Each structure stands twice: as structure tokens, then as C-alpha cells.
C-alpha positions in Angstrom: 12.1 160.2 36.1 10.7 156.9 34.7 7.7 156.5 32.5 6.0 154.6 35.3 5.5 157.5 37.6 2.0 158.7 38.3 0.4 161.8 36.7 0.2 163.5 40.1 4.0 163.3 40.3 4.3 164.9 36.9 1.9 167.6 37.9 4.1 168.1 41.0 7.1 168.4 38.7 5.2 170.9 36.6 4.5 172.9 39.8 8.2 172.8 40.6 8.9 174.2 37.1 6.5 177.0 37.8 8.3 177.7 41.1 11.6 178.1 39.4 10.4 180.5 36.9 8.4 178.7 34.2 5.8 181.3 33.0 2.9 178.9 32.5 -0.3 178.8 34.4 -0.5 175.3 36.0 -4.1 175.4 37.0 -5.3 175.2 33.4 -5.5 171.5 32.3 -3.9 172.1 28.9 -0.8 173.8 30.4 -0.2 170.9 32.8 -0.6 168.5 30.0 1.8 170.5 27.8 4.3 170.4 30.6 3.7 166.7 31.1 4.2 166.0 27.4 7.4 168.1 27.2 8.9 166.6 30.3 7.9 162.9 29.9 7.3 162.4 26.2 9.6 165.0 24.8 8.7 167.7 22.3 5.9 167.1 19.8 7.3 165.4 16.7 4.9 165.7 13.8 6.9 163.4 11.5 6.9 160.7 14.2 3.1 161.0 14.6 2.6 160.8 10.9 4.8 157.7 10.7 2.7 156.1 13.5 -0.5 156.9 11.7 0.9 155.5 8.4 1.9 152.3 10.2 -1.6 152.1 11.8 -3.2 152.4 8.3 -0.8 149.8 6.9 -1.8 147.4 9.8 -5.5 148.1 9.1 -5.0 147.3 5.4 -3.0 144.2 6.2 -5.6 142.9 8.7 -7.9 141.2 6.1 -4.8 139.3 4.7 -3.8 138.5 8.3 -7.3 137.3 9.0 -7.2 135.1 5.9 -3.8 133.8 7.0 -5.2 133.2 10.5 -8.2 131.4 9.1 -5.9 129.2 6.9 -3.7 128.6 10.0 -6.7 127.6 12.0 -7.9 125.3 9.2 -4.4 123.8 9.0 -4.4 123.3 12.8 -7.8 121.6 12.6 -6.5 119.2 9.9 -3.4 118.6 12.0 -5.5 117.9 15.0 -7.6 115.4 13.1 -4.4 113.8 11.7 -2.8 113.6 15.1 -6.0 112.4 16.6 -6.0 109.5 14.1 -2.4 108.8 14.8 -3.0 108.9 18.6 -5.9 106.4 18.2 -3.5 104.2 16.1 -0.9 104.5 18.8 -3.5 103.6 21.4 -4.3 100.5 19.4 -0.6 99.7 19.2 -0.3 100.2 23.0 -3.2 97.9 23.7 -1.6 95.2 21.4 1.7 95.7 23.2 0.0 95.4 26.6 -1.6 92.1 25.4 1.8 90.9 24.2 3.2 91.9 27.6 0.5 90.0 29.4 1.2 86.9 27.3 4.9 87.3 27.8 4.4 87.5 31.6 2.2 84.4 31.6 4.9 82.6 29.6 7.6 83.8 32.0 5.5 82.6 34.9 5.1 79.1 33.3 8.8 78.9 32.5 9.6 80.0 36.0 7.4 77.3 37.4 9.0 74.7 35.1 12.5 75.9 36.2 11.5 75.6 39.9 10.2 72.1 39.3 13.4 71.1 37.5 15.4 72.6 40.4 13.3 70.6 42.9 13.8 67.4 40.9 17.5 68.1 40.6 17.8 68.7 44.3 15.9 65.4 44.9 18.3 63.6 42.6 21.3 65.2 44.4 19.9 64.1 47.7 19.3 60.6 46.3 22.9 60.5 44.9 24.3 61.7 48.2 22.3 59.0 50.0 23.5 56.4 47.6 27.1 57.6 48.1 26.5 57.3 51.9 25.2 53.8 51.4 28.1 53.0 49.1 30.6 54.3 51.7 29.0 52.2 54.4 29.1 49.2 52.1 32.7 49.9 51.3 33.6 50.1 55.0 31.7 46.8 55.6 33.7 45.2 52.7 36.9 46.6 54.1 36.1 45.3 57.6 35.1 41.9 56.1 38.2 41.8 54.0 40.3 42.6 57.1 38.5 39.9 59.1 38.9 37.4 56.2 42.6 38.2 56.1 42.8 37.7 59.9 41.0 34.4 59.7 43.1 33.3 56.7 46.3 34.2 58.7 44.9 32.2 61.7 44.0 29.2 59.5 47.4 29.2 57.9 49.0 29.4 61.3 46.8 26.5 62.5 47.7 24.5 59.4 51.3 25.2 59.9 51.1 24.1 63.6 49.1 21.0 62.6 51.6 19.8 60.0 54.5 18.9 62.4 52.1 16.8 64.3 51.0 15.0 61.2 54.6 14.3 60.2 55.3 12.3 63.4 54.8 8.5 63.1 52.5 6.9 65.4 
């Protein structure tokens, strides 16, 4: 049987004891309590009860010292709370300063990003200009190559005409 059973169950157990030959009168409250105590709590132990009373007296005597300790602890906690409150306020100030620094850093980053984007745009413009110049240079080179080939052709034709005209010039008239 556990200590958590109800009193009516214990009285029922006491009735059971009576039925099996226990010579007590169950109807009297003291007898049922005696059976309850014997069955659930065990036999009465005067030394244990005295030890319990002594410990209760010791606790009662220690209570004023405990109260002083508790008061001191509360005062210490109040001091700690004030100290931590001041530290928290200081940390809040540090946090606000860090937030301001972060805002400044974000503005700086935004400005640098804008400068970088502008530099990229200018670089892309220069690359396009260079590529355009290369295209023009390639066209000019092709033109020069074609003109050189045409000049060489004309030079060859002129030399052939000169060579053809020299035998006629060598004949006497």
C-alpha cells in the first residue's frame, strides 16, 4: 500500500483486520486512527518524534539568523540590480553608438558602391570606345591593304607598259 491512498481505503483495511481477528473496535475513531498509524506510519517511535521536535526548535532558533541572511541577500541583490542596471544603460549607450557607426558605415558603403558602379560604367565606355577604335583601325588596315594591292597592281601594269614602250623607242625612225 502506498502513502497516497485515501483514508477511507485505510479504514477499509482496518475493517479487514477486524474481520481476520483483530480484537479492536473499529467504530471508535481512536481505534481506526491507531490501526491507520500502525499500518501506514508504523509503530509510534518516541525518539523519532523527539528528534523531529528538536529539529523544529533548532529551525525556529535559526530563523532570525536566516532572516538576517535573507535580508542581507535581498540588499545584495538590490545592489546588484542597481549595478547591472547601470551596466545595462552603459551597454545601451554603446549599442546606440554602434548603431550610429553602422549607419555611417552603411552610408560610406553606399557611396563607395556608387563610385564603383560609376567607375565600371566609365570603364565599359572606354572598352566600347577602344573596341570601336579597333574596328576603325581594322577597316583602315583593310583599306591600306587594298590600296597597297591596287598600287602594286598599278605599278606592275606601269612597269609592263614601260617595258613594252622601250622596244618601240629603240627603233630608229
